[in-house]
C-alpha positions as a printed Julia matrix, in Angstrom:
185×3 Matrix{Float64}:
  -5.05   52.24  -172.77
  -5.58   53.04  -169.15
  -3.23   50.82  -167.18
  -1.99   50.7   -163.63
  -0.04   53.97  -163.99
  -3.23   55.89  -164.84
  -5.04   54.46  -161.78
  -2.06   55.3   -159.56
  -2.11   58.87  -160.89
  -5.86   59.18  -160.15
  -5.35   57.82  -156.63
  -2.61   60.37  -155.92
  -4.8    63.19  -157.27
  -7.69   62.11  -154.98
  -5.4    62.05  -151.96
  -4.09   65.51  -152.86
  -7.63   66.91  -153.16
  -8.55   65.44  -149.77
  -5.46   67.02  -148.23
  -6.37   70.42  -149.7
  -9.95   70.06  -148.45
  -8.76   69.26  -144.91
  -6.44   72.27  -144.91
  -9.29   74.56  -146.0
 -11.51   73.23  -143.21
  -8.8    73.76  -140.59
  -8.2    77.33  -141.74
 -11.91   78.14  -141.79
 -12.33   76.76  -138.27
  -9.45   78.86  -137.01
 -10.84   81.97  -138.68
 -14.34   81.41  -137.24
 -13.01   80.88  -133.75
 -13.07   84.57  -132.8
 -16.19   85.74  -134.61
 -19.65   86.0   -133.07
 -21.62   83.06  -134.34
 -24.81   82.3   -132.49
 -27.03   79.25  -132.9
 -30.01   80.12  -135.1
 -32.67   79.23  -132.53
 -31.01   81.48  -129.88
 -29.82   84.29  -132.11
 -32.67   86.66  -131.24
 -31.86   86.34  -127.52
 -28.2    87.2   -128.01
 -29.06   90.14  -130.27
 -31.59   91.46  -127.77
 -28.97   91.2   -125.01
 -26.48   93.12  -127.16
 -29.06   95.86  -127.8
 -29.81   96.11  -124.09
 -26.11   96.45  -123.3
 -25.7    99.13  -126.0
 -28.6   101.11  -124.52
 -27.04  100.88  -121.07
 -23.76  102.19  -122.48
 -25.52  105.28  -123.86
 -27.16  106.3   -120.57
 -26.34  109.82  -119.28
 -24.23  108.6   -116.34
 -21.5   107.5   -118.76
 -19.36  110.5   -117.93
 -16.29  108.49  -116.97
 -13.76  108.7   -119.82
 -12.17  105.3   -119.17
 -15.57  103.69  -119.62
 -16.0   105.45  -122.95
 -12.65  104.09  -124.1
 -13.67  100.61  -123.07
 -16.96  101.04  -124.92
 -15.11  102.0   -128.09
 -12.82   98.99  -127.68
 -15.84   96.79  -127.09
 -17.35   97.79  -130.43
 -14.33   96.43  -132.27
 -14.46   92.75  -131.34
 -17.13   90.24  -130.35
 -16.22   88.22  -127.29
 -13.83   90.71  -125.71
 -16.47   93.39  -126.31
 -18.96   91.39  -124.32
 -16.38   90.95  -121.54
 -15.64   94.69  -121.58
 -19.33   95.46  -121.31
 -19.62   93.12  -118.35
 -16.64   94.88  -116.7
 -18.3    98.24  -117.31
 -21.58   97.13  -115.78
 -19.77   95.71  -112.73
 -17.72   98.89  -112.31
 -20.91  100.98  -112.48
 -22.44   98.91  -109.72
 -19.38   99.44  -107.55
 -18.63  103.13  -108.25
 -22.05  104.79  -108.41
 -24.19  105.4   -105.33
 -27.33  104.23  -107.14
 -26.55  100.63  -106.27
 -30.1   100.02  -105.02
 -31.52  101.14  -108.37
 -29.32   98.62  -110.18
 -30.34   95.78  -107.84
 -34.02   96.7   -108.27
 -33.48   96.63  -112.03
 -31.95   93.2   -111.73
 -34.94   91.87  -109.83
 -37.38   93.37  -112.33
 -35.62   92.18  -115.47
 -34.79   88.54  -114.9
 -32.16   86.89  -117.01
 -33.0    83.95  -119.19
 -31.16   81.69  -116.75
 -33.32   82.9   -113.85
 -36.46   82.46  -115.93
 -35.37   78.95  -116.88
 -34.7    78.11  -113.22
 -38.13   79.41  -112.21
 -39.76   77.44  -115.01
 -37.85   74.35  -113.92
 -38.99   74.83  -110.3
 -42.62   75.26  -111.44
 -42.45   72.09  -113.52
 -40.77   70.22  -110.67
 -43.48   71.33  -108.22
 -46.19   70.36  -110.7
 -44.66   66.9   -111.14
 -44.43   66.47  -107.37
 -48.07   67.5   -106.96
 -49.21   65.11  -109.69
 -47.14   62.31  -108.17
 -48.7    62.96  -104.77
 -52.22   62.94  -106.25
 -51.49   59.69  -108.09
 -50.21   58.15  -104.85
 -53.41   59.23  -103.04
 -55.6    57.77  -105.81
 -53.6    54.54  -105.69
 -54.05   54.26  -101.91
 -57.79   54.95  -102.2
 -58.12   52.34  -104.93
 -56.21   49.77  -102.87
 -58.37   50.54   -99.82
 -61.56   50.18  -101.88
 -60.34   46.86  -103.31
 -59.46   45.6    -99.83
 -62.95   46.49   -98.51
 -64.58   44.91  -101.57
 -62.61   41.68  -101.11
 -63.45   41.63   -97.39
 -67.2    41.97   -98.12
 -66.97   39.35  -100.87
 -65.22   36.94   -98.51
 -67.86   37.43   -95.77
 -70.66   36.86   -98.28
 -68.9    33.74   -99.59
 -68.5    32.35   -96.08
 -72.19   32.87   -95.29
 -73.44   31.52   -98.62
 -71.14   28.52   -98.73
 -72.06   27.12   -95.26
 -73.53   23.64   -95.35
 -75.71   21.63   -93.02
 -74.5    18.42   -91.32
 -75.75   16.44   -94.29
 -73.87   18.67   -96.81
 -76.87   20.59   -98.07
 -76.69   24.42   -98.48
 -77.97   26.27   -95.39
 -80.96   28.17   -96.76
 -81.72   29.93   -93.46
 -78.34   31.76   -93.59
 -78.78   32.57   -97.28
 -82.22   34.1    -96.65
 -80.89   36.13   -93.7
 -78.03   37.39   -95.9
 -80.45   38.46   -98.64
 -82.64   40.17   -96.01
 -79.64   42.15   -94.71
 -78.71   43.13   -98.23
 -82.24   44.4    -98.96
 -82.31   46.35   -95.68
 -78.98   48.01   -96.46
 -80.13   49.11   -99.91
 -83.31   50.78   -98.57
């Protein structure tokens, strides 16, 4: 039958399979390290940025041969290509006299980081405004409650006065009601 030797053999096989699986995962992680993998929800942004950089590379002022070589090298790999493109764009800003055009372009076309910062500032300002309004409403409510309690207390003092014998003072109560009627009209 199936004794202890069979179980030991199965256990060793399982351990071997696990070891193989771990090795495959390590190799795949090392292979994926240098490829362009973007998160799915941001992929369209990265691709749009790549297209924009490719269009900039093809502009007519690309007459410098070293830049062309860097462009060709950039096409070959992912991350270093992006770095090369950044170097090219920086060198263009430094070498060409149309520096003002580039800065104007920068201000027109905001990066996603700048847009996010602006959005964050808008939200922050909105929260501050709402907080301020809430504070004003709270102060107004507290003021109204304080006035209400003050009036209530005055009315209670007038209505709760007693004569020397302990009877309610009707003269004061009638005067209070008269004042109330006069205020309403």
